[in-house]
Every structure is written in C-alpha cells, then in structure tokens.
Biopython code that builds the backbone (N, CA, C, O; Angstrom):
import numpy as np
from Bio.PDB.StructureBuilder import StructureBuilder

atoms = [
    (1, "MET", "N", (-2.123, 22.220, 38.022)),
    (1, "MET", "CA", (-0.832, 21.665, 37.215)),
    (1, "MET", "C", (0.432, 22.273, 38.004)),
    (1, "MET", "O", (0.583, 23.478, 38.206)),
    (2, "SER", "N", (1.228, 21.364, 38.377)),
    (2, "SER", "CA", (2.369, 21.828, 39.125)),
    (2, "SER", "C", (3.434, 22.379, 38.055)),
    (2, "SER", "O", (3.499, 22.028, 36.877)),
    (3, "ARG", "N", (4.302, 23.370, 38.746)),
    (3, "ARG", "CA", (5.462, 24.001, 38.030)),
    (3, "ARG", "C", (6.606, 23.414, 38.383)),
    (3, "ARG", "O", (6.602, 22.883, 39.494)),
    (4, "GLN", "N", (7.626, 23.356, 37.724)),
    (4, "GLN", "CA", (8.941, 22.486, 37.861)),
    (4, "GLN", "C", (9.926, 23.409, 37.319)),
    (4, "GLN", "O", (9.661, 24.026, 36.287)),
    (5, "SER", "N", (11.031, 23.561, 37.914)),
    (5, "SER", "CA", (12.214, 24.221, 37.178)),
    (5, "SER", "C", (13.285, 23.087, 37.019)),
    (5, "SER", "O", (13.457, 22.295, 37.945)),
    (6, "ILE", "N", (13.955, 23.005, 35.941)),
    (6, "ILE", "CA", (14.878, 21.996, 35.662)),
    (6, "ILE", "C", (15.876, 22.440, 34.966)),
    (6, "ILE", "O", (15.695, 23.477, 34.327)),
    (7, "SER", "N", (17.066, 21.829, 34.917)),
    (7, "SER", "CA", (18.090, 22.236, 34.287)),
    (7, "SER", "C", (18.482, 21.209, 33.100)),
    (7, "SER", "O", (18.496, 19.988, 33.250)),
    (8, "LEU", "N", (18.791, 21.864, 31.929)),
    (8, "LEU", "CA", (19.090, 20.951, 30.732)),
    (8, "LEU", "C", (20.436, 21.136, 30.291)),
    (8, "LEU", "O", (21.023, 22.192, 30.523)),
    (9, "THR", "N", (21.022, 20.103, 29.614)),
    (9, "THR", "CA", (22.089, 20.345, 28.896)),
    (9, "THR", "C", (21.945, 21.142, 27.689)),
    (9, "THR", "O", (20.784, 21.425, 27.392)),
    (10, "ARG", "N", (22.736, 21.504, 27.039)),
    (10, "ARG", "CA", (22.781, 22.541, 25.831)),
    (10, "ARG", "C", (22.173, 21.604, 24.632)),
    (10, "ARG", "O", (21.328, 22.113, 23.896)),
    (11, "PRO", "N", (22.561, 20.311, 24.424)),
    (11, "PRO", "CA", (21.923, 19.532, 23.417)),
    (11, "PRO", "C", (20.604, 19.244, 23.577)),
    (11, "PRO", "O", (19.761, 19.212, 22.681)),
    (12, "ASN", "N", (20.400, 18.980, 25.045)),
    (12, "ASN", "CA", (18.815, 18.608, 25.418)),
    (12, "ASN", "C", (18.000, 19.957, 25.185)),
    (12, "ASN", "O", (16.850, 19.908, 24.749)),
    (13, "ASP", "N", (18.422, 20.768, 25.389)),
    (13, "ASP", "CA", (17.575, 22.176, 25.350)),
    (13, "ASP", "C", (17.389, 22.466, 23.838)),
    (13, "ASP", "O", (16.295, 22.748, 23.349)),
    (14, "GLU", "N", (18.472, 22.379, 23.179)),
    (14, "GLU", "CA", (18.196, 22.390, 21.519)),
    (14, "GLU", "C", (17.410, 21.620, 20.773)),
    (14, "GLU", "O", (16.834, 22.007, 19.757)),
    (15, "TRP", "N", (17.342, 20.262, 21.344)),
    (15, "TRP", "CA", (16.481, 19.286, 20.846)),
    (15, "TRP", "C", (15.075, 19.736, 21.106)),
    (15, "TRP", "O", (14.217, 19.779, 20.224)),
    (16, "LEU", "N", (14.873, 20.079, 22.398)),
    (16, "LEU", "CA", (13.418, 20.468, 22.838)),
    (16, "LEU", "C", (13.095, 21.674, 21.975)),
    (16, "LEU", "O", (12.146, 21.518, 21.206)),
    (17, "LYS", "N", (13.693, 22.814, 21.964)),
    (17, "LYS", "CA", (13.561, 24.021, 20.951)),
    (17, "LYS", "C", (13.255, 23.528, 19.574)),
    (17, "LYS", "O", (12.349, 24.118, 18.985)),
    (18, "ALA", "N", (13.897, 22.485, 18.926)),
    (18, "ALA", "CA", (13.565, 22.023, 17.762)),
    (18, "ALA", "C", (12.144, 21.392, 17.641)),
    (18, "ALA", "O", (11.387, 21.736, 16.734)),
    (19, "GLN", "N", (11.789, 20.436, 18.601)),
    (19, "GLN", "CA", (10.553, 20.009, 18.590)),
    (19, "GLN", "C", (9.440, 21.104, 18.878)),
    (19, "GLN", "O", (8.272, 20.874, 18.564)),
    (20, "VAL", "N", (9.734, 22.043, 19.352)),
    (20, "VAL", "CA", (8.574, 23.047, 19.206)),
    (20, "VAL", "C", (8.544, 23.921, 17.868)),
    (20, "VAL", "O", (7.538, 24.272, 17.250)),
    (21, "GLU", "N", (9.948, 24.205, 17.548)),
    (21, "GLU", "CA", (9.971, 24.959, 16.230)),
    (21, "GLU", "C", (9.265, 24.176, 14.868)),
    (21, "GLU", "O", (8.814, 24.722, 13.862)),
    (22, "SER", "N", (9.324, 22.794, 15.168)),
    (22, "SER", "CA", (8.952, 22.142, 14.038)),
    (22, "SER", "C", (7.449, 22.032, 14.127)),
    (22, "SER", "O", (6.878, 21.359, 13.269)),
    (23, "GLU", "N", (6.664, 22.693, 15.190)),
    (23, "GLU", "CA", (5.101, 22.571, 15.434)),
    (23, "GLU", "C", (4.806, 21.048, 15.642)),
    (23, "GLU", "O", (3.704, 20.602, 15.323)),
    (24, "GLU", "N", (5.723, 20.290, 16.144)),
    (24, "GLU", "CA", (5.334, 18.883, 16.655)),
    (24, "GLU", "C", (4.515, 19.432, 17.950)),
    (24, "GLU", "O", (3.312, 19.202, 18.071)),
    (25, "TYR", "N", (5.051, 19.967, 18.639)),
    (25, "TYR", "CA", (4.390, 20.340, 20.077)),
    (25, "TYR", "C", (4.523, 21.930, 20.106)),
    (25, "TYR", "O", (5.375, 22.592, 19.513)),
    (26, "SER", "N", (3.487, 22.404, 20.933)),
    (26, "SER", "CA", (3.239, 23.786, 21.292)),
    (26, "SER", "C", (4.171, 24.529, 22.213)),
    (26, "SER", "O", (4.394, 25.740, 22.194)),
    (27, "SER", "N", (4.810, 23.394, 23.228)),
    (27, "SER", "CA", (5.866, 24.229, 24.270)),
    (27, "SER", "C", (6.503, 23.031, 24.755)),
    (27, "SER", "O", (6.136, 21.857, 24.720)),
    (28, "LYS", "N", (7.800, 23.722, 25.330)),
    (28, "LYS", "CA", (8.661, 22.613, 25.903)),
    (28, "LYS", "C", (7.992, 21.534, 26.828)),
    (28, "LYS", "O", (8.130, 20.311, 26.841)),
    (29, "SER", "N", (7.127, 22.475, 27.694)),
    (29, "SER", "CA", (6.339, 21.345, 28.849)),
    (29, "SER", "C", (5.841, 20.519, 27.985)),
    (29, "SER", "O", (6.275, 19.380, 28.161)),
    (30, "GLU", "N", (4.946, 20.637, 26.933)),
    (30, "GLU", "CA", (4.154, 19.498, 26.215)),
    (30, "GLU", "C", (5.166, 18.394, 25.638)),
    (30, "GLU", "O", (4.782, 17.251, 25.388)),
    (31, "VAL", "N", (6.302, 18.763, 25.472)),
    (31, "VAL", "CA", (7.294, 17.683, 24.935)),
    (31, "VAL", "C", (7.747, 16.848, 26.159)),
    (31, "VAL", "O", (7.919, 15.629, 26.150)),
    (32, "ILE", "N", (7.910, 17.651, 27.174)),
    (32, "ILE", "CA", (8.473, 16.784, 28.459)),
    (32, "ILE", "C", (7.328, 16.107, 28.935)),
    (32, "ILE", "O", (7.545, 14.916, 29.157)),
    (33, "ASN", "N", (6.427, 16.409, 29.113)),
    (33, "ASN", "CA", (5.040, 15.651, 29.372)),
    (33, "ASN", "C", (4.640, 14.224, 28.677)),
    (33, "ASN", "O", (4.295, 13.152, 29.174)),
    (34, "ASP", "N", (4.819, 14.634, 27.374)),
    (34, "ASP", "CA", (5.020, 13.498, 26.286)),
    (34, "ASP", "C", (5.978, 12.502, 26.580)),
    (34, "ASP", "O", (5.683, 11.307, 26.595)),
    (35, "LEU", "N", (7.033, 12.904, 26.799)),
    (35, "LEU", "CA", (8.240, 12.056, 27.268)),
    (35, "LEU", "C", (7.805, 11.167, 28.413)),
    (35, "LEU", "O", (7.936, 9.944, 28.445)),
    (36, "ILE", "N", (7.312, 11.875, 29.277)),
    (36, "ILE", "CA", (7.374, 11.185, 30.781)),
    (36, "ILE", "C", (6.087, 10.233, 30.336)),
    (36, "ILE", "O", (6.344, 9.031, 30.421)),
    (37, "ARG", "N", (4.750, 10.557, 29.877)),
    (37, "ARG", "CA", (3.717, 9.696, 29.444)),
    (37, "ARG", "C", (4.490, 8.461, 28.729)),
    (37, "ARG", "O", (4.173, 7.297, 28.976)),
    (38, "LYS", "N", (5.385, 8.753, 27.949)),
    (38, "LYS", "CA", (5.803, 7.441, 27.028)),
    (38, "LYS", "C", (6.960, 6.452, 27.842)),
    (38, "LYS", "O", (7.241, 5.292, 27.540)),
    (39, "ALA", "N", (7.530, 7.247, 28.937)),
    (39, "ALA", "CA", (8.402, 6.600, 29.798)),
    (39, "ALA", "C", (7.374, 5.528, 30.694)),
    (39, "ALA", "O", (7.597, 4.328, 30.852)),
    (40, "ARG", "N", (6.379, 6.173, 31.147)),
    (40, "ARG", "CA", (5.395, 5.567, 32.122)),
    (40, "ARG", "C", (4.835, 4.342, 31.501)),
    (40, "ARG", "O", (4.772, 3.248, 32.063)),
    (41, "GLU", "N", (4.373, 4.651, 30.115)),
    (41, "GLU", "CA", (3.743, 3.287, 29.479)),
    (41, "GLU", "C", (4.849, 2.419, 29.253)),
    (41, "GLU", "O", (4.545, 1.237, 29.413)),
    (42, "MET", "N", (5.987, 2.614, 28.946)),
    (42, "MET", "CA", (7.168, 1.586, 28.898)),
    (42, "MET", "C", (7.111, 0.930, 30.044)),
    (42, "MET", "O", (6.886, -0.280, 30.035)),
    (43, "GLN", "N", (7.281, 1.531, 31.066)),
    (43, "GLN", "CA", (7.440, 1.092, 32.418)),
    (43, "GLN", "C", (6.451, -0.095, 32.817)),
    (43, "GLN", "O", (6.815, -1.159, 33.317)),
    (44, "GLU", "N", (4.985, 0.306, 32.476)),
    (44, "GLU", "CA", (3.964, -0.567, 32.711)),
    (44, "GLU", "C", (4.007, -1.795, 31.766)),
    (44, "GLU", "O", (3.675, -2.938, 32.080)),
    (45, "ILE", "N", (4.498, -1.357, 30.484)),
    (45, "ILE", "CA", (4.622, -2.826, 29.571)),
    (45, "ILE", "C", (5.736, -3.802, 30.248)),
    (45, "ILE", "O", (5.629, -5.025, 30.157)),
    (46, "ARG", "N", (6.720, -3.228, 30.873)),
    (46, "ARG", "CA", (8.012, -3.805, 31.155)),
    (46, "ARG", "C", (7.341, -4.655, 32.535)),
    (46, "ARG", "O", (7.554, -5.849, 32.747)),
    (47, "LYS", "N", (6.684, -3.965, 33.212)),
    (47, "LYS", "CA", (6.085, -4.722, 34.477)),
    (47, "LYS", "C", (5.124, -6.031, 34.039)),
    (47, "LYS", "O", (5.033, -7.098, 34.647)),
    (48, "LYS", "N", (4.537, -5.695, 32.989)),
    (48, "LYS", "CA", (3.511, -6.827, 32.729)),
    (48, "LYS", "C", (4.632, -7.945, 32.027)),
    (48, "LYS", "O", (4.603, -9.095, 32.465)),
    (49, "LEU", "N", (5.377, -7.684, 31.201)),
    (49, "LEU", "CA", (6.360, -8.631, 30.582)),
    (49, "LEU", "C", (6.933, -9.330, 31.673)),
    (49, "LEU", "O", (6.760, -10.545, 31.581)),
    (50, "ILE", "N", (7.558, -8.963, 32.675)),
    (50, "ILE", "CA", (8.150, -9.561, 33.692)),
    (50, "ILE", "C", (7.071, -10.280, 34.428)),
    (50, "ILE", "O", (7.427, -11.434, 34.667)),
    (51, "ALA", "N", (6.016, -10.036, 34.819)),
    (51, "ALA", "CA", (5.123, -10.977, 35.308)),
    (51, "ALA", "C", (4.660, -12.167, 34.411)),
    (51, "ALA", "O", (4.458, -13.324, 34.778)),
    (52, "ALA", "N", (4.541, -11.671, 33.230)),
    (52, "ALA", "CA", (4.306, -13.160, 32.404)),
    (52, "ALA", "C", (5.325, -13.841, 32.195)),
    (52, "ALA", "O", (5.163, -15.029, 31.915)),
    (53, "GLU", "N", (6.354, -13.420, 32.253)),
    (53, "GLU", "CA", (7.645, -14.246, 32.336)),
    (53, "GLU", "C", (7.632, -15.106, 33.786)),
    (53, "GLU", "O", (7.917, -16.298, 33.907)),
    (54, "ALA", "N", (7.312, -14.379, 34.620)),
    (54, "ALA", "CA", (7.519, -15.184, 36.065)),
    (54, "ALA", "C", (6.250, -16.286, 36.078)),
    (54, "ALA", "O", (6.294, -17.238, 36.857)),
    (55, "SER", "N", (5.268, -16.121, 35.285)),
    (55, "SER", "CA", (4.067, -17.009, 35.398)),
    (55, "SER", "C", (4.663, -18.249, 35.041)),
    (55, "SER", "O", (4.148, -19.195, 35.636)),
    (56, "GLY", "N", (5.582, -18.551, 34.262)),
    (56, "GLY", "CA", (6.001, -19.857, 33.748)),
    (56, "GLY", "C", (5.758, -19.903, 32.097)),
    (56, "GLY", "O", (5.140, -19.049, 31.461)),
    (57, "PHE", "N", (6.291, -20.914, 31.638)),
    (57, "PHE", "CA", (5.963, -21.158, 30.309)),
    (57, "PHE", "C", (5.004, -22.371, 30.055)),
    (57, "PHE", "O", (4.855, -23.318, 30.826)),
    (58, "SER", "N", (4.471, -22.217, 29.030)),
    (58, "SER", "CA", (3.439, -23.210, 28.581)),
    (58, "SER", "C", (3.947, -24.155, 27.895)),
    (58, "SER", "O", (4.850, -23.841, 27.120)),
    (59, "ASN", "N", (3.522, -25.590, 27.973)),
    (59, "ASN", "CA", (3.939, -26.536, 27.258)),
    (59, "ASN", "C", (3.107, -26.987, 26.194)),
    (59, "ASN", "O", (3.303, -28.014, 25.544)),
    (60, "ARG", "N", (1.950, -25.992, 26.003)),
    (60, "ARG", "CA", (1.151, -26.257, 24.785)),
    (60, "ARG", "C", (1.530, -25.902, 23.408)),
    (60, "ARG", "O", (2.501, -25.147, 23.351)),
    (61, "THR", "N", (1.084, -26.206, 22.436)),
    (61, "THR", "CA", (1.306, -25.937, 21.016)),
    (61, "THR", "C", (0.668, -24.795, 20.613)),
    (61, "THR", "O", (-0.351, -24.523, 21.247)),
    (62, "PRO", "N", (1.094, -23.809, 19.443)),
    (62, "PRO", "CA", (0.335, -22.662, 19.319)),
    (62, "PRO", "C", (-1.025, -23.111, 18.788)),
    (62, "PRO", "O", (-1.938, -22.285, 18.767)),
    (63, "GLU", "N", (-1.221, -24.308, 18.375)),
    (63, "GLU", "CA", (-2.464, -24.789, 17.810)),
    (63, "GLU", "C", (-3.395, -25.001, 19.106)),
    (63, "GLU", "O", (-4.455, -24.382, 19.195)),
    (64, "GLN", "N", (-3.000, -25.827, 20.034)),
    (64, "GLN", "CA", (-3.686, -25.750, 21.342)),
    (64, "GLN", "C", (-4.112, -24.548, 21.773)),
    (64, "GLN", "O", (-5.289, -24.297, 22.033)),
    (65, "ILE", "N", (-3.107, -23.702, 21.873)),
    (65, "ILE", "CA", (-3.476, -22.115, 22.296)),
    (65, "ILE", "C", (-4.584, -21.474, 21.612)),
    (65, "ILE", "O", (-5.435, -20.837, 22.231)),
    (66, "ARG", "N", (-4.599, -21.641, 20.211)),
    (66, "ARG", "CA", (-5.541, -20.925, 19.417)),
    (66, "ARG", "C", (-6.741, -21.688, 19.711)),
    (66, "ARG", "O", (-7.716, -20.979, 19.956)),
    (67, "ALA", "N", (-6.922, -22.870, 19.749)),
    (67, "ALA", "CA", (-7.926, -23.763, 19.961)),
    (67, "ALA", "C", (-8.836, -23.185, 21.367)),
    (67, "ALA", "O", (-10.047, -22.990, 21.474)),
    (68, "ASP", "N", (-7.944, -23.042, 22.169)),
    (68, "ASP", "CA", (-8.433, -22.636, 23.561)),
    (68, "ASP", "C", (-9.195, -21.235, 23.364)),
    (68, "ASP", "O", (-10.335, -20.943, 23.726)),
    (69, "ALA", "N", (-8.384, -20.562, 22.785)),
    (69, "ALA", "CA", (-8.840, -19.144, 22.660)),
    (69, "ALA", "C", (-9.901, -19.037, 21.791)),
    (69, "ALA", "O", (-10.540, -17.989, 21.883)),
    (70, "ARG", "N", (-10.292, -19.913, 20.899)),
    (70, "ARG", "CA", (-11.594, -20.124, 20.147)),
    (70, "ARG", "C", (-12.635, -20.361, 20.937)),
    (70, "ARG", "O", (-13.677, -19.716, 20.820)),
    (71, "ALA", "N", (-12.472, -21.320, 21.839)),
    (71, "ALA", "CA", (-13.461, -22.008, 22.476)),
    (71, "ALA", "C", (-14.013, -21.014, 23.641)),
    (71, "ALA", "O", (-15.195, -20.994, 23.985)),
    (72, "LYS", "N", (-12.917, -20.129, 24.243)),
    (72, "LYS", "CA", (-13.232, -19.252, 25.021)),
    (72, "LYS", "C", (-14.224, -18.061, 24.479)),
    (72, "LYS", "O", (-15.107, -17.627, 25.219)),
    (73, "LEU", "N", (-14.030, -17.546, 23.121)),
    (73, "LEU", "CA", (-14.656, -16.895, 22.590)),
    (73, "LEU", "C", (-16.071, -17.348, 22.229)),
    (73, "LEU", "O", (-17.081, -16.645, 22.204)),
    (74, "ARG", "N", (-15.967, -18.581, 21.969)),
    (74, "ARG", "CA", (-17.487, -19.206, 21.583)),
    (74, "ARG", "C", (-18.592, -18.908, 22.807)),
    (74, "ARG", "O", (-19.709, -18.392, 22.795)),
    (75, "ASN", "N", (-17.667, -19.536, 23.983)),
    (75, "ASN", "CA", (-18.312, -19.647, 25.231)),
    (75, "ASN", "C", (-18.742, -18.164, 25.765)),
    (75, "ASN", "O", (-19.641, -18.090, 26.602)),
    (76, "ALA", "N", (-18.187, -17.141, 25.346)),
    (76, "ALA", "CA", (-18.301, -15.800, 25.753)),
    (76, "ALA", "C", (-19.488, -15.388, 24.745)),
    (76, "ALA", "O", (-20.341, -14.617, 25.183)),
    (77, "ALA", "N", (-19.585, -15.814, 23.537)),
    (77, "ALA", "CA", (-20.739, -15.447, 22.404)),
    (77, "ALA", "C", (-21.916, -16.080, 22.846)),
    (77, "ALA", "O", (-22.978, -15.583, 22.473)),
    (78, "ASP", "N", (-21.949, -17.345, 23.758)),
    (78, "ASP", "CA", (-23.272, -17.943, 24.239)),
    (78, "ASP", "C", (-23.790, -17.149, 25.354)),
    (78, "ASP", "O", (-25.007, -17.185, 25.536)),
    (79, "LEU", "N", (-23.015, -16.391, 26.179)),
    (79, "LEU", "CA", (-23.547, -15.912, 27.322)),
    (79, "LEU", "C", (-24.653, -14.908, 26.917)),
    (79, "LEU", "O", (-25.302, -14.322, 27.783)),
]
sb = StructureBuilder()
sb.init_structure("model")
sb.init_model(0)
sb.init_chain("A")
sb.init_seg("    ")
for serial, (resi, resn, name, xyz) in enumerate(atoms, 1):
    if name == "N":
        sb.init_residue(resn, " ", resi, " ")
    sb.init_atom(name, np.array(xyz, "f"), 0.0, 1.0, " ", f" {name:<3s}", serial, name[0])
structure = sb.get_structure()
C-alpha cells in the first residue's frame, strides 16, 4: 500500500478525527479510503447514467417493457 502525505484544513482534520473518535473508523486512512471508494462508485454510476441517456429514449409503455422483461426471464428459464 502506498503512503501519501496530504495537507488538510482545520475543519476537515477535525471531522476526520471525529470519525475515528466515534469508532466509526479505526484510522484517518480508513476514512479517506472509504471516501475515495464512494467517490469512485459515484463516478461509475454517473458514467452508466450518461451512457444510458445517450442511448436514447424508448417509445414503449411501462407495460410493454415489463412484458418484454418477463418474456426474457421465461426464455432464460427454458435454457
């Protein structure tokens, strides 16, 4: 695992300390790693939403979409 040196503002440092003191995390490093993981997950979700939006919109009704999904499930069960 690589080590990094970072500078924090006083409010951010106090917040990190509070997270550790509350025993939510065992160290500041654990808090930082969790924040980075969550940011990466959000970035991935955003990419997927952008791709979905770029793929266009459907003219199908919700009922048609559900019927297609049920048919796909039935076909998958037949395999």
